C-alpha positions as CSV (number, residue, x, y, z in Angstrom):
1,M,17.6,-18.8,-2.6
2,D,17.8,-21.6,0.0
3,N,19.3,-19.1,2.4
4,L,16.7,-16.4,1.8
5,E,14.2,-15.5,4.4
6,V,11.5,-12.9,3.7
7,I,10.4,-11.0,6.8
8,E,7.7,-8.5,7.3
9,I,9.5,-5.7,9.2
10,S,6.8,-3.0,9.7
11,W,3.7,-1.3,8.5
12,Q,4.4,1.6,10.9
13,L,4.6,4.0,8.0
14,N,1.4,2.7,6.3
15,F,3.3,1.0,3.5
16,P,5.0,-2.4,3.5
17,I,8.7,-2.6,4.7
18,R,10.1,-6.0,4.1
19,A,13.5,-7.7,4.4
20,L,15.1,-10.4,2.3
21,V,17.5,-11.7,4.9
22,N,20.6,-13.6,4.0
23,T,23.4,-13.4,6.6
24,Q,25.9,-14.8,4.1
25,F,26.1,-11.3,2.6
26,N,28.3,-8.6,4.1
27,Q,26.3,-5.7,2.5
28,T,22.8,-4.4,3.1
29,Y,20.8,-3.1,0.2
30,A,17.7,-1.0,0.4
31,I,15.2,0.3,-2.2
32,A,12.2,2.5,-1.9
33,M,10.0,2.1,-5.0
34,V,7.1,4.3,-6.1
35,D,4.3,3.2,-8.5
36,F,4.8,6.3,-10.7
37,G,6.8,6.4,-13.9
38,S,7.2,8.0,-17.3
39,L,3.9,6.5,-18.6
40,D,2.0,8.6,-16.1
41,T,1.7,11.7,-18.1
42,F,-1.7,13.5,-18.1
43,A,-2.9,17.0,-18.9
44,D,-1.1,18.5,-15.9
45,I,2.0,16.2,-16.0
46,P,4.5,16.9,-18.8
47,A,6.5,14.1,-20.4
48,G,9.6,13.4,-18.3
49,A,8.1,14.6,-15.1
50,A,8.7,11.4,-13.1
51,H,12.4,11.3,-14.1
52,F,12.7,15.0,-13.3
53,L,11.2,14.5,-9.9
54,E,13.5,11.6,-9.2
55,H,16.5,13.9,-9.8
56,K,15.1,16.8,-7.7
57,L,14.2,14.8,-4.6
58,F,17.9,14.5,-3.9
59,A,18.1,18.3,-3.4
60,K,17.5,19.5,0.2
61,P,17.9,22.9,1.8
62,G,21.6,23.2,2.6
63,Y,22.6,19.7,1.6
64,D,22.2,17.0,-1.0
65,S,21.0,13.5,-0.1
66,S,23.8,11.9,-2.1
67,Q,26.3,13.7,0.2
68,R,24.5,12.2,3.3
69,F,24.7,8.7,1.8
70,A,28.4,9.2,1.1
71,Q,29.0,10.5,4.6
72,F,27.8,7.2,6.0
73,G,29.7,5.0,3.5
74,A,26.7,4.1,1.2
75,D,26.7,3.9,-2.6
76,A,23.3,5.5,-3.6
77,N,21.4,5.7,-6.9
78,A,18.0,6.1,-8.4
79,F,16.2,5.3,-11.6
80,T,12.9,5.9,-13.4
81,S,11.2,3.3,-15.6
82,Y,8.0,3.3,-17.6
83,T,5.9,2.7,-14.4
84,K,8.2,3.0,-11.4
85,T,10.6,5.5,-9.7
86,A,13.1,4.0,-7.3
87,F,15.7,5.3,-4.8
88,L,18.3,2.9,-3.4
89,F,21.5,2.5,-1.5
90,K,23.9,-0.3,-0.6
91,T,26.2,-0.3,2.4
92,I,28.3,-2.5,4.7
93,G,27.6,-0.4,7.8
94,H,25.5,2.5,9.1
95,V,22.2,1.0,7.9
96,S,20.0,3.0,10.2
97,E,21.7,6.3,9.2
98,N,21.4,5.5,5.5
99,L,17.8,4.3,5.9
100,T,17.1,7.6,7.6
101,T,18.6,9.4,4.6
102,L,16.5,7.3,2.2
103,L,13.2,8.1,3.9
104,D,14.2,11.7,4.3
105,L,14.9,11.8,0.5
106,I,11.4,10.6,-0.4
107,S,9.5,12.6,2.3
108,H,11.2,16.0,2.3
109,P,10.8,17.7,-1.1
110,Y,12.6,21.0,-1.8
111,F,11.9,22.6,-5.1
112,T,13.0,26.2,-6.0
113,P,13.0,28.1,-9.3
114,Q,16.8,28.0,-9.2
115,N,17.3,24.3,-8.7
116,V,14.5,23.4,-11.2
117,A,16.1,25.7,-13.8
118,R,19.5,24.1,-13.2
119,E,18.0,20.6,-13.5
120,Q,16.3,21.6,-16.8
121,E,19.7,22.4,-18.3
122,I,21.2,19.1,-17.0
123,I,18.4,16.9,-18.3
124,A,18.3,18.8,-21.7
125,Q,22.0,17.8,-22.1
126,E,21.1,14.2,-21.2
127,I,18.3,14.2,-23.8
128,Q,20.6,15.6,-26.5
129,M,23.3,13.0,-25.7
130,Y,20.8,10.1,-26.2
131,A,19.5,11.7,-29.4
132,D,22.9,11.1,-30.9
133,M,22.8,7.4,-30.3
134,P,21.6,5.0,-33.1
135,D,20.2,2.5,-30.7
136,W,18.2,5.1,-28.9
137,I,16.8,6.5,-32.2
138,L,16.0,2.9,-33.4
139,E,14.1,2.1,-30.2
140,Q,12.2,5.3,-30.0
141,T,11.1,5.0,-33.6
142,T,10.0,1.4,-33.1
143,L,8.0,2.3,-29.9
144,N,6.3,5.2,-31.8
145,N,5.2,2.7,-34.5
146,L,4.1,0.1,-31.9
147,F,2.2,2.5,-29.7
148,P,1.2,5.6,-31.8
149,D,0.2,8.5,-29.6
150,D,0.8,6.6,-26.4
151,P,3.1,8.0,-23.6
152,I,5.3,4.9,-23.8
153,A,6.6,6.2,-27.2
154,Q,8.1,9.2,-25.4
155,D,11.5,9.1,-23.9
156,I,11.6,8.5,-20.2
157,A,13.5,11.8,-19.7
158,G,10.9,13.6,-21.8
159,S,11.8,16.2,-24.5
160,I,13.5,19.5,-24.3
161,S,10.2,21.2,-24.8
162,S,8.3,19.1,-22.2
163,I,10.8,19.6,-19.4
164,K,10.6,23.4,-19.9
165,Q,7.0,23.1,-18.7
166,I,8.1,21.7,-15.4
167,T,8.0,24.2,-12.5
168,P,8.4,23.9,-8.7
169,A,4.6,24.0,-8.5
170,T,4.3,21.2,-11.0
171,L,6.7,19.0,-9.0
172,Q,5.0,19.7,-5.8
173,T,1.6,18.8,-7.2
174,I,2.9,15.5,-8.7
175,Y,4.7,14.7,-5.4
176,R,1.6,15.2,-3.3
177,K,-0.5,13.1,-5.7
178,Y,1.7,10.1,-6.2
179,Y,4.2,9.8,-3.3
180,N,1.7,8.3,-0.9
181,P,1.6,5.1,1.1
182,A,-0.6,3.2,-1.4
183,N,2.1,3.7,-4.0
184,L,5.2,2.9,-1.9
185,R,7.2,-0.2,-1.2
186,L,10.4,-0.5,0.8
187,Y,12.6,-3.6,0.6
188,L,16.0,-4.4,2.3
189,A,18.1,-7.3,1.3
190,G,21.3,-9.0,2.5
191,N,22.7,-8.8,6.0
192,V,19.7,-7.1,7.5
193,D,19.4,-6.6,11.3
194,V,15.6,-6.6,11.5
195,K,15.4,-5.3,15.1
196,Q,17.7,-2.4,14.2
197,V,15.6,-1.5,11.2
198,Q,12.4,-1.7,13.3
199,D,13.8,0.6,15.9
200,C,14.9,3.0,13.2
201,I,11.5,3.0,11.6
202,L,9.7,3.6,14.9
203,N,12.0,6.5,15.8
204,L,11.4,8.1,12.4
205,A,7.7,7.6,12.6
206,Q,7.7,9.5,15.9
207,Q,10.2,12.3,15.1
208,N,10.3,13.0,11.3
209,T,7.4,15.4,10.6
210,S,7.9,15.3,6.8
211,L,7.6,11.5,6.9
212,Q,4.5,11.8,9.1
213,Q,2.9,14.0,6.5
214,L,3.7,11.5,3.7
215,V,2.3,8.5,5.5
216,Q,-0.9,10.2,6.4
217,R,-1.9,10.9,2.7
218,Q,-5.0,9.0,1.7
219,G,-6.3,7.7,-1.6
220,I,-4.7,6.7,-4.9
221,S,-4.3,9.1,-7.8
222,P,-4.9,7.7,-11.3
223,I,-2.0,6.0,-13.0
224,R,-1.9,4.8,-16.6
225,M,-3.0,1.2,-16.8
226,Q,-4.3,0.7,-20.4
227,P,-2.3,1.6,-23.5
228,Q,-3.8,3.4,-26.4
229,L,-4.1,0.7,-29.0
230,N,-4.0,2.6,-32.3
231,A,-3.1,0.7,-35.4
232,V,0.6,-0.4,-35.5
233,K,2.6,1.2,-38.2
234,N,4.2,-1.8,-39.9
235,Q,7.6,-0.4,-41.0
236,Q,9.9,2.6,-41.2
237,I,13.3,3.2,-42.8
238,I,15.5,5.9,-41.2
239,H,19.0,7.2,-41.9
240,F,21.3,8.2,-39.1
241,K,25.0,8.4,-38.3
242,A,26.1,4.8,-37.6
243,Q,28.8,2.4,-38.6
244,R,26.5,-0.4,-39.8
245,P,22.8,-0.9,-40.6
246,H,20.5,-1.8,-37.7
247,L,17.3,-3.7,-37.6
248,M,14.7,-3.7,-34.9
249,I,11.5,-5.8,-34.9
250,G,8.7,-4.8,-32.5
251,L,5.7,-7.0,-31.5
252,R,2.9,-5.5,-29.4
253,V,1.2,-8.0,-27.1
254,D,-2.6,-7.8,-26.4
255,T,-3.0,-7.9,-22.6
256,A,-6.8,-7.5,-22.4
257,D,-7.3,-10.9,-20.8
258,F,-4.6,-10.3,-18.1
259,D,-4.8,-8.8,-14.7
260,L,-1.8,-7.5,-12.7
261,T,-0.9,-10.9,-11.2
262,T,-1.2,-12.8,-14.5
263,M,1.0,-10.2,-16.2
264,I,3.9,-11.8,-14.3
265,L,2.9,-15.1,-15.8
266,L,2.9,-13.5,-19.2
267,Q,6.4,-12.1,-18.6
268,N,7.7,-15.6,-17.7
269,H,6.0,-17.2,-20.7
270,L,7.2,-14.7,-23.2
271,D,10.8,-14.9,-21.9
272,L,10.7,-18.7,-22.3
273,L,9.0,-18.5,-25.7
274,L,11.6,-16.0,-27.1
275,E,14.5,-18.0,-25.7
276,L,13.2,-21.1,-27.4
277,I,12.6,-19.6,-30.8
278,F,15.4,-17.0,-31.0
279,G,18.0,-18.1,-28.4
280,D,21.4,-19.4,-29.2
281,M,20.2,-23.0,-29.1
282,S,17.5,-22.5,-31.7
283,E,18.1,-23.8,-35.2
284,F,16.9,-20.5,-36.6
285,H,19.5,-18.5,-34.7
286,Q,22.3,-21.0,-35.8
287,N,21.2,-20.9,-39.4
288,L,21.2,-17.1,-39.6
289,S,24.6,-16.9,-37.9
290,N,26.0,-19.4,-40.4
291,D,24.6,-17.3,-43.2
292,G,26.2,-14.2,-41.9
293,L,22.9,-12.4,-41.3
294,L,23.4,-11.8,-37.6
295,D,26.2,-11.7,-35.0
296,D,26.6,-11.1,-31.3
297,S,24.7,-7.9,-31.5
298,F,21.5,-9.8,-32.1
299,G,19.1,-10.2,-29.1
300,Y,15.6,-9.7,-27.8
301,N,13.9,-8.0,-24.9
302,V,10.5,-8.6,-23.3
303,I,8.9,-5.7,-21.6
304,V,5.9,-6.2,-19.3
305,E,4.8,-3.3,-17.1
306,R,1.3,-2.9,-15.7
307,Q,-1.0,-3.7,-18.7
308,Y,1.7,-2.9,-21.3
309,A,3.6,-5.8,-23.0
310,F,5.8,-5.8,-26.0
311,I,8.8,-7.6,-27.6
312,L,11.8,-6.0,-29.2
313,I,14.2,-8.0,-31.4
314,S,17.3,-6.2,-32.7
315,G,20.7,-6.4,-34.1
316,E,23.3,-4.9,-36.5
317,T,23.5,-6.6,-39.9
318,Q,24.7,-5.8,-43.4
319,H,21.5,-7.2,-44.8
320,P,18.6,-5.8,-42.7
321,Q,15.9,-6.4,-45.3
322,E,16.8,-10.0,-45.8
323,L,17.0,-10.6,-42.0
324,A,13.6,-8.9,-41.5
325,A,12.1,-11.0,-44.3
326,Q,13.4,-14.2,-42.7
327,I,12.1,-13.3,-39.2
328,E,8.7,-12.5,-40.7
329,E,8.5,-15.8,-42.5
330,Y,9.7,-17.6,-39.4
331,L,7.1,-15.9,-37.1
332,F,4.0,-15.8,-39.3
333,H,4.3,-19.0,-41.3
334,D,4.8,-21.4,-38.3
335,G,8.6,-21.9,-38.8
336,F,9.1,-21.4,-35.1
337,R,6.9,-24.4,-34.1
338,Q,9.7,-26.9,-34.7
339,E,11.4,-25.4,-31.6
340,L,8.4,-25.8,-29.3
341,T,9.0,-29.4,-28.2
342,A,8.8,-30.9,-24.7
343,D,12.5,-31.7,-24.8
344,N,13.6,-28.2,-25.7
345,M,11.1,-26.8,-23.2
346,A,12.6,-28.9,-20.4
347,I,16.1,-27.6,-21.1
348,I,15.1,-23.9,-21.4
349,R,12.9,-24.1,-18.3
350,R,15.7,-25.7,-16.2
351,D,18.2,-23.1,-17.5
352,S,15.8,-20.2,-16.7
353,I,15.2,-21.4,-13.2
354,G,19.0,-21.8,-12.7
355,S,19.7,-18.3,-14.1
356,Y,17.0,-16.8,-11.9
357,L,18.4,-18.4,-8.8
358,F,21.9,-17.4,-9.7
359,A,20.7,-13.8,-10.2
360,Q,19.6,-13.7,-6.5
361,D,23.2,-13.6,-5.5
362,Y,23.2,-10.0,-6.5
363,L,21.5,-7.8,-3.9
364,E,20.4,-5.2,-6.4
365,N,18.5,-7.8,-8.5
366,L,17.0,-9.4,-5.4
367,A,15.5,-6.3,-3.7
368,T,14.6,-4.5,-7.0
369,E,12.7,-7.5,-8.3
370,A,11.0,-8.2,-5.0
371,A,9.8,-4.6,-4.8
372,E,8.6,-4.6,-8.4
373,L,6.8,-7.9,-8.0
374,D,5.0,-6.7,-4.9
375,F,3.0,-4.2,-7.0
376,Y,1.7,-7.2,-9.0
377,G,0.8,-9.2,-5.9
378,V,3.6,-11.8,-6.4
379,E,6.2,-12.8,-3.9
380,I,9.8,-13.3,-5.2
381,N,9.9,-16.8,-3.8
382,Q,7.0,-17.8,-6.0
383,V,8.9,-17.2,-9.3
384,P,10.8,-20.5,-9.5
385,Q,7.6,-22.4,-9.0
386,L,5.8,-20.3,-11.6
387,L,8.6,-21.1,-14.1
388,S,8.5,-24.8,-13.2
389,Q,4.8,-25.0,-14.0
390,V,5.0,-23.7,-17.6
391,Q,4.3,-26.4,-20.2
392,V,5.2,-26.3,-23.9
393,Q,1.5,-26.2,-24.7
394,D,1.2,-23.0,-22.8
395,L,3.8,-21.5,-25.1
396,I,2.2,-22.8,-28.3
397,S,-1.1,-21.2,-27.3
398,L,0.7,-17.9,-26.4
399,A,2.6,-17.9,-29.7
400,T,-0.6,-18.4,-31.7
401,K,-2.1,-15.4,-29.9
402,V,0.9,-13.1,-29.9
403,L,2.7,-13.7,-33.2
404,Q,0.3,-11.8,-35.4
405,P,1.2,-9.6,-38.4
406,H,-1.1,-6.7,-37.3
407,N,1.0,-6.3,-34.1
408,F,4.3,-6.3,-36.0
409,T,6.6,-3.5,-36.9
410,K,10.1,-3.2,-38.3
411,T,12.5,-0.3,-38.3
412,I,15.6,-0.3,-40.4
413,L,18.4,2.2,-39.8
414,Y,20.9,2.8,-42.5
415,P,24.1,4.8,-42.1
416,E,24.0,8.3,-43.5
């Protein structure tokens, strides 16, 4: 990140527009991110609404935004996560034209009974496709057991029944509530001509009436901050079409003592902790590999979003019960503590900082993470310093707090 410069481009649209400038890149990447995701389901918002809205914002009267991006040589995409919706493009040229299309995309909704009905069919097929995948079934079951009756246990795309509740009026209501300046961030990365972007923004602010209406919206509609912490269901066995048995371990993390900024510290600490106790270098991982209990399918994932935090550990194995028993013994009877040494910590911390810096060579990672961190009050340049400050005692304290049996669940999937 030595060549990275972070520049405040404009507040002309009442939300931050920033550039991560590195002229060594040929491409320019841009992402508009909204603080609204699949978790944000309430009485008037069906499950899957954020994902549905992401899809339908590409539809315009007489054209599709993806066609406009293609016309100006850009590769465009979008995604919905638990707490965010994002729209993005990357291009070598025509940055102003593609930025104009991006801001038109998020400011100019066009919902009709016909295009909503068509999208319901498309997303229903998507939901059915995922429902045939063992990994998807395994994860959804585990999330249901970790967070009973919480929206995070629902698929990001919703269900076939929930998306049937979505109408043009539903989408319009959600759009007006959540697509407002307080919920928006726009980042560009790579070979960014700041003056060109400033001129483009100024021109749009003066001429684009839909964008003018968006940036004048006031206030913040409620988003889901706190999870429902019903008792974790400790295990479930399911049977599904698969080649081999699967195991997934879930650990729910108590975030009551964290605010948004310290949630990023929690993410970094959990990543380091899991790498120390379950990574390829750990004695536990090597012993289980030698015993044939796990293979390259074994891995872990740390998810931290708003006030939600949890860990998923999974893999395919012919002996899921034995592997689960060994993981439980390791976690809850202090077997992991032998890995938490200052020497191991120094190696993992150095590797993590190196991996983080290497990842910044990818524009998508750079801009997406910068936009996400912005909602937590953290700048992307701060992350290496945050990682460098973590001490092994921090991880020992965190492990003592997090690795508790009452927050543990296991799901075993056997082939039908």
